C-alpha positions in Angstrom: 31.8 -11.3 -43.3 35.3 -9.7 -42.8 35.8 -6.1 -41.6 36.9 -5.2 -45.1 33.7 -6.7 -46.4 31.8 -4.8 -43.9 33.3 -1.4 -44.7 33.1 -2.3 -48.5 29.3 -3.0 -47.8 29.1 0.2 -45.9 30.8 2.0 -48.7 28.5 0.5 -51.2 25.4 1.2 -49.1 26.5 4.9 -48.7 27.1 5.2 -52.4 23.5 3.7 -53.0 22.2 6.2 -50.6 23.9 9.1 -52.4 22.4 7.7 -55.7 18.9 7.5 -54.1 19.4 11.3 -53.3 20.5 12.2 -56.7 17.8 10.0 -58.5 14.9 12.5 -58.5 17.1 15.5 -60.0 18.5 13.1 -62.6 15.2 11.6 -63.5 14.0 15.1 -64.2 16.8 15.7 -66.6 16.0 12.6 -68.5 12.1 13.1 -68.6 12.6 16.6 -69.8 14.5 15.5 -72.7 16.9 18.5 -72.1 20.3 17.3 -70.7 21.5 20.9 -70.4 23.2 21.6 -67.1 23.5 17.9 -66.1 27.4 18.0 -66.5 27.8 20.9 -64.0 25.3 19.1 -61.6 27.3 15.9 -61.7 30.6 17.8 -61.0 29.1 19.7 -58.2 27.5 16.7 -56.6 30.6 14.5 -57.1 32.6 17.1 -55.0 29.9 17.5 -52.4 29.7 13.8 -51.3 32.7 13.3 -52.1 33.2 11.1 -54.9 36.0 10.4 -57.5 33.5 10.4 -60.2 29.7 10.6 -61.1 28.1 9.5 -64.5 24.7 9.3 -65.9 24.0 6.7 -68.5 20.9 6.1 -70.8 18.8 2.9 -70.4 21.1 1.1 -72.9 24.2 1.8 -70.9 25.6 4.6 -73.0 27.1 7.6 -71.4 24.9 10.7 -71.4 27.2 12.7 -69.2 30.3 11.8 -67.1 33.1 13.4 -65.1 35.4 10.9 -66.5 34.0 9.2 -69.4 33.2 10.4 -72.9 29.7 10.9 -73.9 28.2 8.1 -76.2 30.7 5.5 -74.6 29.1 2.1 -74.2 29.5 1.0 -70.6 27.0 -1.9 -70.8 29.9 -4.4 -70.6 31.0 -3.3 -67.1 29.8 -5.7 -64.4 28.0 -3.1 -62.3 26.1 -1.7 -65.3 25.2 -5.1 -66.7 23.7 -6.0 -63.2 21.4 -2.9 -63.3 20.3 -3.8 -66.9 19.3 -7.2 -65.4 17.3 -5.2 -62.8 19.9 -6.0 -60.1 21.9 -3.5 -58.0 25.5 -3.2 -59.4 28.6 -3.4 -57.3 32.2 -3.8 -58.4 35.7 -3.1 -57.4 38.4 -2.8 -59.9 41.7 -1.0 -60.8 41.2 2.4 -62.3 43.9 5.1 -62.6 46.4 2.6 -61.1 44.4 2.2 -57.9 41.5 0.0 -56.8 38.3 1.9 -56.7 34.7 1.0 -55.9 31.9 1.3 -58.6 28.3 1.4 -57.9 25.4 1.4 -60.5 21.8 2.0 -59.7 18.7 2.5 -61.9 16.6 5.7 -62.5 13.0 4.3 -62.6 10.0 5.8 -64.1 6.7 4.0 -64.3 8.5 0.7 -63.3 10.8 1.1 -66.4 14.5 1.8 -66.4 15.1 5.2 -68.1 18.7 5.7 -67.0 21.6 4.5 -64.9 23.6 6.2 -62.3 27.2 5.3 -62.0 29.5 6.3 -59.0 33.1 5.5 -58.4 34.8 6.1 -55.0 38.2 5.6 -53.5 38.8 2.4 -51.4 40.6 4.6 -48.9 37.7 4.6 -46.4 37.7 0.9 -46.5 41.3 0.6 -46.1 41.4 3.1 -43.3 38.3 1.6 -41.6 39.9 -1.8 -41.8 43.1 -0.6 -40.4 41.5 1.2 -37.5 39.5 -2.1 -36.6 42.7 -4.0 -36.8 44.4 -1.5 -34.4 41.4 -1.6 -32.2 41.2 -5.5 -32.2 45.1 -5.6 -31.5 44.7 -3.1 -28.5 41.6 -4.8 -27.2 43.4 -8.2 -27.6 46.2 -6.8 -25.5 43.6 -5.7 -22.8 41.0 -8.3 -23.0 42.1 -10.7 -25.8 39.3 -12.8 -27.0 36.4 -11.3 -25.0 36.9 -8.0 -26.4 37.0 -9.4 -30.0 33.8 -11.3 -29.5 31.9 -8.3 -27.9 32.8 -6.1 -30.9 31.8 -8.7 -33.4 28.6 -9.3 -31.7 27.7 -5.7 -31.5 28.5 -5.0 -35.1 26.5 -8.1 -36.0 23.3 -7.1 -34.0 23.4 -3.5 -35.2 23.8 -4.0 -38.9 21.6 -7.0 -39.7 18.1 -5.2 -39.1 19.3 -2.2 -41.0 20.5 -4.2 -43.7 17.2 -6.1 -44.1 15.4 -2.7 -44.2 17.8 -1.3 -46.7 17.4 -4.3 -49.0 13.6 -4.0 -48.8 13.6 -0.4 -49.5 15.8 -1.0 -52.4 13.4 -3.6 -53.9 10.4 -1.3 -53.4 12.2 1.6 -55.2 12.7 -0.8 -58.2 8.8 -1.2 -58.3 8.3 -4.3 -56.2 5.4 -3.2 -54.0 4.9 -6.7 -52.7 8.2 -6.5 -50.7 7.6 -6.7 -47.0 9.6 -5.1 -44.2 10.6 -7.8 -41.6 10.3 -5.9 -38.2 10.0 -8.4 -35.3 12.0 -6.2 -32.8 10.4 -3.4 -30.7 13.3 -1.1 -30.9 13.6 1.9 -33.2 14.6 -0.2 -36.2 11.4 -2.3 -35.7 9.3 0.7 -35.4 10.7 2.1 -38.6 10.2 -1.1 -40.4 6.4 -1.1 -39.3 6.0 2.5 -40.4 7.4 1.8 -43.8 5.2 -1.3 -44.2 2.1 0.9 -43.6 3.4 3.5 -46.1 3.7 0.8 -48.8 0.3 -0.6 -48.1 -1.2 2.9 -48.6 0.7 3.5 -51.7 -0.5 0.2 -53.1 -4.0 1.0 -52.4 -3.8 4.6 -53.9 -2.2 3.2 -57.0 -5.0 0.6 -57.5 -7.6 3.2 -57.1 -5.9 5.6 -59.5 -5.7 2.7 -62.0 -9.4 1.8 -61.7 -10.4 5.5 -62.0 -8.1 5.9 -65.2 -9.7 2.7 -66.7 -13.3 4.0 -66.1 -12.4 7.3 -67.7 -10.7 5.7 -70.6 -13.8 3.5 -71.2 -16.2 6.4 -71.2 -13.9 8.7 -73.4 -13.3 6.0 -76.0 -17.0 5.0 -76.4 -18.5 8.4 -76.6 -20.5 8.8 -79.8 -19.4 12.5 -80.1 -15.9 13.4 -80.9 -13.7 14.4 -77.9 -10.4 16.2 -78.0 -8.3 17.3 -75.1 -5.5 19.9 -75.2 -3.4 21.4 -72.5 -3.0 25.0 -71.5 -0.5 25.8 -74.3 -2.7 24.2 -77.1 -0.9 20.9 -77.3 -3.1 17.9 -78.2 -2.9 15.3 -75.4 -6.0 13.0 -76.2 -8.5 12.2 -78.8 -11.3 9.5 -79.0 -12.1 7.3 -82.0 -15.2 9.2 -82.9 -13.1 12.4 -83.3 -10.5 10.6 -85.5 -13.3 9.2 -87.7 -15.0 12.6 -88.0 -11.8 14.3 -89.1 -10.2 11.4 -90.9 -7.0 11.5 -89.0 -4.9 9.0 -86.8 -3.4 9.3 -83.4 0.2 9.7 -84.8 -1.1 12.7 -87.0 -2.2 14.8 -84.1 -1.0 13.6 -80.7 1.7 15.8 -79.2 1.3 18.5 -81.8 0.1 22.2 -81.3 -3.6 22.3 -82.5 -3.0 25.3 -84.6 0.0 23.5 -86.2 -1.7 20.1 -86.9 -3.5 18.7 -89.9 -6.9 19.7 -88.3 -9.0 22.4 -89.9 -8.0 26.0 -89.0 -11.5 26.9 -88.2 -11.7 24.1 -85.6 -8.4 25.3 -84.1 -9.7 28.9 -83.8 -13.0 27.7 -82.1 -11.1 25.5 -79.5 -8.4 28.1 -78.8 -11.0 30.7 -78.4 -12.3 28.6 -75.5 -15.7 30.1 -74.9 -17.2 27.7 -72.3 -20.8 26.6 -72.8 -21.1 28.6 -76.3 -22.0 26.4 -79.1 -20.1 27.0 -82.4 -20.9 25.5 -85.8 -18.8 24.6 -88.7 -19.0 22.7 -92.0 -16.4 20.1 -92.5 -15.6 19.3 -96.4 -13.3 16.5 -95.9 -13.0 13.5 -95.5 -16.8 13.6 -95.5 -19.0 16.6 -95.7 -20.5 17.1 -92.3 -22.2 19.8 -90.2 -20.5 20.0 -86.7 -21.6 21.7 -83.5 -18.5 22.4 -81.3 -18.6 23.1 -77.5 -15.6 23.7 -75.2 -15.2 23.3 -71.4 -12.0 24.5 -69.5 -10.4 22.2 -67.1 -9.1 23.8 -64.1 -6.9 22.9 -61.0 -6.3 25.0 -58.1 -8.0 28.0 -59.9 -5.7 27.7 -63.0 -6.7 26.5 -66.4 -4.7 23.4 -67.3 -6.4 22.3 -70.4 -9.6 22.4 -72.6 -12.0 19.6 -73.5 -13.8 20.0 -76.8 -16.9 18.1 -77.9 -17.6 17.7 -81.5 -21.2 16.9 -82.3 -22.1 15.6 -85.8 -25.4 17.5 -86.7 -25.4 16.5 -90.3 -28.5 14.4 -90.0 -30.3 17.0 -87.9 -29.6 19.6 -90.6 -31.0 17.2 -93.4 -34.1 16.7 -91.4 -34.5 20.5 -90.7 -33.9 21.0 -94.6 -36.4 18.2 -95.4 -39.0 19.7 -93.3 -38.6 23.1 -94.8 -38.7 21.6 -98.4 -42.0 19.7 -97.3 -43.6 22.9 -96.0 -42.6 24.8 -99.1 -43.8 22.0 -101.5 -47.2 21.5 -99.7 -47.7 25.4 -99.6 -47.0 25.6 -103.3 -49.1 22.6 -104.2 -52.0 23.8 -102.1 -51.9 27.4 -103.1 -52.4 26.8 -106.9 -55.7 24.7 -106.7 -57.1 26.8 -103.8 -56.5 30.0 -105.6 -58.3 28.3 -108.6 -61.1 27.1 -106.5 -61.5 30.7 -104.9 -61.5 32.3 -108.4 -64.0 29.7 -109.7 -66.4 30.2 -106.8 -66.3 33.9 -107.1 -67.0 33.8 -110.7 -69.9 31.3 -110.3 -71.4 33.5 -107.6 -71.1 36.8 -109.4 -70.5 36.9 -113.1 -71.7 33.4 -114.2 -74.6 33.4 -111.8 -77.1 33.3 -114.6 -75.1 31.4 -117.3 -75.6 27.6 -116.9 -72.9 26.9 -119.6 -70.2 28.9 -117.7 -71.2 27.5 -114.3 -70.7 24.0 -115.8 -67.3 25.0 -117.0 -66.3 26.5 -113.7 -67.7 23.5 -111.8 -65.7 21.1 -114.0 -62.5 23.2 -113.2 -63.3 23.1 -109.5 -63.6 19.4 -109.7 -60.1 19.2 -111.3 -58.7 21.3 -108.5 -60.4 19.0 -105.8 -58.9 16.1 -107.8 -55.5 17.8 -107.5 -55.8 18.3 -103.9 -56.9 14.5 -103.4 -53.9 13.3 -105.4 -51.7 15.5 -103.3 -53.0 14.1 -100.0 -53.0 10.6 -101.3 -49.4 10.8 -102.5 -48.4 12.0 -99.1 -50.2 9.2 -97.3 -48.9 6.7 -99.8 -45.3 7.9 -99.4 -45.5 7.6 -95.7 -47.4 4.1 -95.7 -44.7 2.7 -98.0 -42.0 3.9 -95.7 -43.8 2.5 -92.6 -44.9 -1.0 -93.9 -43.6 -3.9 -95.7 -44.3 -5.3 -99.1 -45.9 -8.7 -99.5 -44.4 -10.4 -102.7 -46.2 -12.8 -105.0 -45.5 -14.7 -108.3 -47.4 -13.1 -111.4 -47.0 -12.7 -115.0 -45.0 -9.7 -116.0 -46.1 -9.6 -119.7 -49.8 -9.7 -118.8 -49.3 -6.8 -116.3 -47.4 -4.7 -118.9 -50.2 -5.2 -121.5 -52.9 -4.3 -118.9 -51.2 -1.0 -118.1 -50.4 -0.2 -121.8 -54.1 -0.5 -122.3 -55.1 1.9 -119.6 -52.9 4.6 -121.2 -53.6 4.1 -124.9 -56.5 6.3 -125.2 -54.8 9.1 -123.3 -51.6 8.7 -125.4 -53.8 9.0 -128.6 -55.5 12.0 -127.1 -52.2 13.7 -126.7 -51.1 12.6 -130.2 -48.3 10.4 -128.7 -47.4 7.1 -130.2 -47.5 4.6 -127.3 -46.0 1.2 -127.9 -44.9 -1.9 -125.9 -41.9 -4.4 -126.3 -42.4 -7.7 -124.7 -41.0 -11.3 -125.0 -43.0 -13.8 -127.0 -43.4 -16.0 -123.9 -44.8 -15.0 -120.4 -42.3 -14.0 -117.8 -42.9 -14.6 -114.2 -41.5 -12.4 -111.4 -42.0 -12.3 -107.7 -43.0 -8.8 -106.5 -46.0 -6.7 -105.1 -48.0 -6.5 -108.4 -50.0 -3.6 -107.1 -47.0 -1.5 -106.4 -45.2 -2.3 -109.6 -48.2 -1.2 -111.5 -48.2 1.8 -109.6 -44.6 2.4 -110.5 -45.3 1.9 -114.3 -48.3 4.1 -114.3 -46.2 6.9 -112.8 -43.4 6.6 -115.2 -45.8 6.2 -118.2 -47.9 9.3 -117.1 -44.6 11.4 -116.8 -43.4 10.2 -120.1 -46.6 11.2 -121.9 -46.9 14.4 -120.0 -43.3 15.4 -120.9 -43.3 14.3 -124.6 -44.5 16.7 -127.2 -47.1 15.9 -129.9 -45.7 13.4 -132.5 -43.4 11.8 -130.0 -43.0 8.2 -128.9 -43.5 6.4 -125.4 -42.5 2.7 -125.1 -43.0 0.4 -122.1 -41.1 -2.9 -122.2 -39.8 -6.1 -120.7 -36.2 -7.2 -121.3 -34.4 -10.5 -120.3 -31.0 -9.8 -118.7 -27.7 -11.8 -118.9 -28.4 -12.4 -115.1 -31.2 -15.1 -115.4 -32.3 -14.3 -111.9 -33.6 -10.8 -112.8 -36.0 -9.3 -115.5 -35.6 -5.7 -116.6 -38.6 -3.3 -117.0 -38.4 0.1 -118.7 -40.3 3.1 -119.8 -38.8 5.2 -122.6 -39.7 8.4 -124.3 -38.6 11.0 -127.0 -39.7 13.8 -124.7 -37.9 17.0 -123.4 -35.4 14.9 -121.4 -33.7 15.9 -118.1 -30.8 18.3 -117.7 -27.6 16.4 -116.9 -27.1 18.0 -113.5 -30.5 17.0 -112.4 -30.3 13.2 -113.3 -28.7 12.3 -110.0 -31.4 14.1 -108.1 -34.3 12.2 -109.7 -36.1 10.5 -106.7 -35.6 13.2 -104.3 -38.7 14.6 -102.6 -40.2 17.8 -104.3 -37.5 18.3 -106.8 -38.2 21.0 -109.4 -36.4 21.1 -112.7 -36.0 24.5 -114.2 -36.7 25.0 -117.9 -36.6 27.9 -120.3 -39.7 26.5 -122.0 -42.6 26.5 -119.5 -44.9 24.5 -121.7 -44.4 21.4 -119.9 -45.0 20.7 -116.2 -41.6 20.3 -114.4 -42.7 19.6 -110.8 -41.7 16.1 -110.1 -43.3 16.1 -106.6 -43.7 12.9 -104.7 -44.4 10.4 -107.4 -41.0 9.4 -108.5 -39.9 9.5 -104.8 -42.6 7.0 -104.1 -41.5 4.9 -107.0 -38.0 4.9 -105.9 -38.9 3.7 -102.3 -41.1 0.9 -103.8 -38.2 -0.3 -106.0 -35.7 -0.1 -103.0 -38.1 -2.4 -101.1 -37.9 -4.8 -104.1 -34.1 -4.7 -103.9 -33.9 -2.7 -107.3 -32.1 0.6 -108.0 -33.8 3.2 -110.1 -31.8 3.7 -113.3 -32.3 7.0 -115.1 -30.7 7.6 -118.7 -31.6 11.0 -120.2 -30.4 13.5 -122.8 -32.0 16.9 -122.8 -34.2 17.5 -126.0 -34.0 13.8 -126.9 -35.7 11.8 -124.3 -35.5 9.8 -121.1 -35.5 6.1 -120.1 -36.5 5.0 -116.6 -35.6 1.2 -115.8 -35.7 -1.2 -112.8 -35.3 -4.9 -112.2 -37.4 -7.5 -110.5 -36.7 -11.1 -109.3 -37.5 -13.8 -111.8 -39.7 -16.6 -110.6 -39.5 -20.3 -111.9 -42.5 -21.6 -114.0 -42.9 -24.4 -111.5 -43.9 -22.1 -108.8 -47.5 -21.4 -108.2 -48.7 -18.2 -106.4 -45.3 -18.3 -104.3 -45.2 -15.9 -101.6 -41.8 -14.6 -100.6 -40.5 -13.2 -97.4 -41.4 -9.7 -96.4 -38.5 -7.6 -97.6 -39.3 -4.5 -95.8 -36.5 -3.0 -93.8 
């Protein structure tokens, strides 16, 4: 290494050190996204060190601010800048303003990524002056002690600069994010001690970064997999983070909300108001209409640091199912109360009449005892319906092969006398040949009985009820239906048929409009047979209930299917 090389190296190292001093401030300008004031800062620091010029480039090598260049100029082609873009330190000497000048480029690093480049230029005068001084010193020394003096100077410089150069190079590599770099410090002098201290610092830094990464990974796993929706905002109301459950509940994506003020985002204003109110430990409820109607319970928790609020974590719990269960429970209690009240009141009245007014009238007693029997029968039917509904939901259905035509004729025969008594024309429509299906015969008979009973009860005198079987284009299924010319069902209630305890209001109270559990039981039975319940009705003209069963082949003999219960 020549003395000129040495002074050039020293000049470069000094400029690199100056760049390291400036890096934190320039990094803050870049990360803030607000370059205001950077030009004055560059001019001030350029005069302070001193330097001929100081520039800040972006990560692509374009000028952000410079004391000698134009904003937006592309310097990526300059050797020193090109070296930094390759993640190497950039050094270059070239002629500028009619004189040779030294150029140094060093990166601005954030999260191991280059976010900017610092470019300095300096006069070569210190190198020339230093070189001239050494030459004069060598000449003088040569005159005094010739070769001995020159060797002593060279050895001294060599010994003093080599360990420092190694430390500087290692420190520079670590500043670029290479934490595996090791400080070579075999000597026991001050330089060796400095190297060992720096190595201890790097080891502790690696350990701290590893622990922070593990903690961040654990938090991310818990946050992402929570069933409830989670939303994190800072103290200014800016949305920082949301988990997948939150995005699903509100039908948004990360790009729709992250980085926005919560009260200016696409999230509901009611949610924003609850979160910004920030009442820790207080449950708030809201109804969400879109994208899916949900009932939500919102709870917020303030996040503090050093006694100051730095953010708010909001938990959004979907309570829709809970609300539905509560509503179902209320409906059940109301239904049971209503259904028990009527027969019990009738029983009470009949008992009172028998024990008082009809005490000595056998004919009246017989009449009221008959009424009491009917009331007891109604209570028994109610209890049996509840037990049947629960049993069907809790157990599976065993499926067997049987003849559907034979079954329909059997059910038709059971109701023929009852229909004639009500002056209803009750008919059947069946194929000429037997049709075999696979199902639970007892349950399907129960479904047909319920539909036929309702059809006869809701059809006025002179009307018609038909139970039938129909082959479908799909050879794997058989259609069953019960049709009547009765009072029909209002259009707005057709979709609710099959819900428990549904009541259909009518102006004419001549007919019973309490659906109760019967159709609900039928719908559950059909669901377990893999069939929907289809309802077609027109108020004042009649109703048709239909469903489908799996067709069996004629070669099968009492074939038992798999249990289809869920």
